[in-house]
N, C-alpha and C positions, 0 to 999 in steps of 0.2 A: 182148348186151353182159351185162346184168343176170343173166340166165339161165347164162350163161357162168360168170360169175364167182361166182355161186350153188353152180355143179359143181366148180370147181376148188376154193372153199372148204371143201367137204367132203371131196374128193380128198386134200387137202394137209393136212386136221386141224385147219386154224382154226374149224370150227364144225359142229356136229350139223346133220342132215339137214332137223330142225325148224327150227333158227336160220337156216339158208341160204334156206329156204322162209319165214319170216318178211320176212328181210331182201330177197328178190327182189320180195316184193309191196307191200312199202313204196316201195322204189326203184322199182316199175313204176308204181305209182300217182303218187309226186311226178313222177315223167318225163311221165307222162301231162297233170299239172295245169299244169306248166311248159309244154309244147307248147297245151294250150287258150289257156293268158294269153298266149302269142304268138300264136297265132290272131287270139286280140279282145281286146285289151285294153282294160281298164275294163269288162269284162260283169261282171255281178253277177247271173247268171240261173243254173240249175241245170235241167237237163234237156235237154228238146228246145225250141226257138225257138216261142211263138205262131203260130198260123196267120197267115199273111201277114208274118210279123216278120222286120225286117230283123236284118243280124247288126252289132253294133256300135253 
């Protein structure tokens, strides 16, 4: 959906290619962040879990 919206915004003249790429990158990161929060509410770590660590 994010990539499709970026392509469409370039095709209809709403955004330059650079703007569409930046917009897609930001929204792609944000959607991944939201999904991560949904999977592990309250987690405060970055990267992989420590060895033998439990999630959440």
